N, C-alpha and C positions, 0 to 999 in steps of 0.2 A: 823593383819597390818604389812606388810613387810619392810626392812630398805627402800627401794626406796621411798615408799610411804610415810612414816616417816620422811622423810628427806626434802620431795618436802613439805609436809605439813608445818615443823618446819621454813624452807626458806621463804615460804609464810607468816606466820604469822609475821615475821620477819619483811621482807617489806613491808607489809602492816600496821605495829603497832599493831598486836593485840597480846601486849605483856604485861602480869601481873608477879608479882612476890608473892611468898607464904612467909606469914611471917615466921620469923625464928630468933633463937639466932645466935648473928655473923655475920649476914647479911653484914656488913663492910667487913669480909673476906672472907665469902662464897660464896655470891651473887654481883661479881664486876659489872656485868651488871648493877642491880636496883642502885647502887651507882654512877654510871658514870665512872668507873674506866675503862672500856673496853666497848668499843661503839658497837651498832646493828651492824653496818657494819662489826667490828672484828669477833665478834660472827657468822654471817654469813658467812663470810670466813673460820673460822674455821670448820663450819659443812659442808660447801662445798667442801670443802679438805678431808671429811670424809669417810671411806669406812666400809662397813658391819663388817670387824674385829675391828673395832674401837667402833663397838655397842653393847649395850645389854638392855633390858627393864626387869623389874619385876612390881610386884603390888605395889600401893602406902601403907606407910605403917598404912594409914588409913582406907582409902576405897578402898577395897581389888578389886572393879571393873573398879578400873583405872589402865591403863598402864602408869610406870614411864619408861621416855627411858633416856637413859645414854650414853654420848659420851666419851672416853678417848682417846684425840689427840695430841700428840706432834705437836705443831707449834711453830714456828720462836724461836726455842730454850729451849720453855716453855712447861711443860705436862699440857693439862689442862682438866678439868672434868666439864661437862656440863650435866646438870639434869633438866629433865621438864616433865611435863604431859599436855595433851590438855583438855579442856572444850570448846567445841565449842561457838562461833569461836575465842577463845585464845588458846595461849600456855601460861602456868605458870611454871615460871622458878623457882626451889627450889636452885639449885646452879649453878655458873659459878666461877671458880677459878683454879689456877695453883698452 
């Protein structure tokens, strides 16, 4: 799946509320979306401004058949790191932090 399709899919998930969060240690630091420290609208705005040069993907660390999508984007003076994967119909966020 190319970046444009990934971007459209994640923006669609955010708009429709198909958003889950992977359980992890340090969730209050590593996933600000799950704790409400950043809004879905702000995450959507960051992703919407992302280009292909801000994006990469790699296999999930446990389930190798799942592609994990990573965005590294500077937005409003902060460097954001956003990491997620898809399990239809949801997006599952691993990290959203700066």
